[in-house]
C-alpha positions, 0 to 999 in steps of 0.5 A, spaced: 084 180 420 080 173 421 081 167 418 075 164 415 073 157 412 069 157 405 066 152 401 067 153 393 066 150 387 072 146 384 071 150 377 070 157 381 077 156 385 080 154 378 078 160 375 080 165 381 087 161 381 087 163 373 086 170 375 090 171 381 096 169 377 095 174 372 093 180 377 100 177 381 096 177 388 093 172 392 086 169 393 085 172 400 087 179 397 083 177 390 077 175 395 077 181 400 077 186 394 071 182 390 067 182 397 068 189 398 067 191 391 060 187 392 058 190 398 059 197 395 055 195 390 049 192 394 049 199 398 049 203 391 043 199 389 039 200 395 040 207 394 037 207 387 031 203 390 031 208 396 031 214 391 026 210 386 021 210 391 022 216 393 020 219 387 015 215 385 012 217 392 013 224 391 014 225 383 018 231 380 013 237 379 013 240 372 017 246 374 020 243 379 028 244 375 026 250 371 029 255 374 036 251 372 034 250 364 037 257 362 044 254 365 043 248 360 045 248 353 039 246 351 035 250 355 037 257 351 
C-alpha cells in the first residue's frame, strides 16, 4: 500500500468524518472502498456504452430472439 496526499474541501472532509464515525471505520478504509466502487461503476458505464454502440451499428433483427419467445410466459 502507498500513502498519498489529497486536497479536499473542508465540507467534504466533515461529511466523510461523520460517515466514518457512523460506520465505525477510518477515512482511509472509506476512501479505498469509495474509489474501488467508483472505478467499478466507470467500467460498467464504459461497457454499457460499448454495447449500445454495437447495437447501434448492428441493430437487433426482427426475428433474432424469436427462437426463445416460446420459453417466455408472454410468448405462450
